[in-house]
C-alpha angles and dihedrals in degrees: 000000000000108000140191114207122205121185143117121191135055091272088073097051101087091052093048092045090052091053092048091057095040131090090256124100117237100205097178141006120211119197137158120277118272112277133209111261141171130020093305091050090224118166112268128195119235118254089250092054092049092052094044093052090047088055092047095246123150111255127204125188112184116166089224133016102213099079118112095243093051092048090048091052092049090052092048090060091067090209123181095212142003118220114203123192120171092324094158096215121097113238118226122225088253089062094043090055096053105078113074093235097032130238130305131195137204109221124190100233143057098264139251082036114080107010111176144046106324110033095145096052094042094050092057095041091050092053097246113173095206137037136168145146131285123206108208143164112264118242131169094260114083112272090331102122126121114281118243104176142351135206117194137203137175128258112210134184091273100046115120127196091250091053093046090047091058094045093050092048089058092044089053090059091047092051092046091054089053098046101044095071090050092051091047092051093043092238100112114125114224116207119198116230119250103241090200090066098048120128126178127228104213117210113269114253123204089234089068090068093079110095123226106212091200088074120088123275090243094054091046092049091052091047092051091051091044093053094048116132097013136060088348121218116266145183137184116259113184091332093311124110110245113197115209115206101171135014140157132216113235122216095237135094123257116244098187136057116286111277096027114136121226119185105212121205088348092284111060121086101212126175128196115234136184088274120015135339127296118209113208112218108173124022142164136206123208111286092008135103128257109271142176112267094235090057089049091054091057089066103031135056108216106145110134098008121129122241116210 
């Protein structure tokens, strides 16, 4: 088939790479315009653009897709299908109607659960035991199109958002390789989403990074994993921001006020919560590197202090 690919971040790379090495023709790659990045704020190409140029594919970066010239160009491509993965620009109905077989999307959740901007983070923070990707037809309503295929994976007590992100990106490519032949043959089965089971994954806000030690250790542990690697959970420790990258809920009751630090056996950084004890495993002070909590305790005296 003749395909248009639209995507921007690293999450889209496995799918694009699969298409590049497949029998299908990628006739155009659409990605967001270059953005300022780094200390020098120099313009930086998206990961999708970098891969596409490396593969010799034509790249287009309009800020919007509803202008007459963009629509005219899309029509001129005579594409069979448009594959969209984390593009970051909403497609108008005019765009959706252009490819002969429509547009499909790879979404990072098991729809209809976790429609929206942050499905990976929200699944971990909510305590879901499974996640996955859903390949669906694109419609104007957010993540509401008919489902074509799913790939599932487990979420365990150690899974972070960054780890799940990478796993789902690979599963998206696997699912895409399975569903494209079915679309081409006209044998793909489209399943409508059950609107009664819909949940929404609201965009992560930086303000969510601050931990509330009155919550349970289990909820805090899930939040820490869900916010790794952005924006990273944090707390105030003696007026300094302590970033917490990894932690584990212990199956024991707290005996101190929420937020109170207890150094256990001289090497464990434990914190009392509203319900249970949270053991900090990997932390970071301002200007410092991420480090194991036991190494941190060799250089800092924190027993009995209160985190806020």
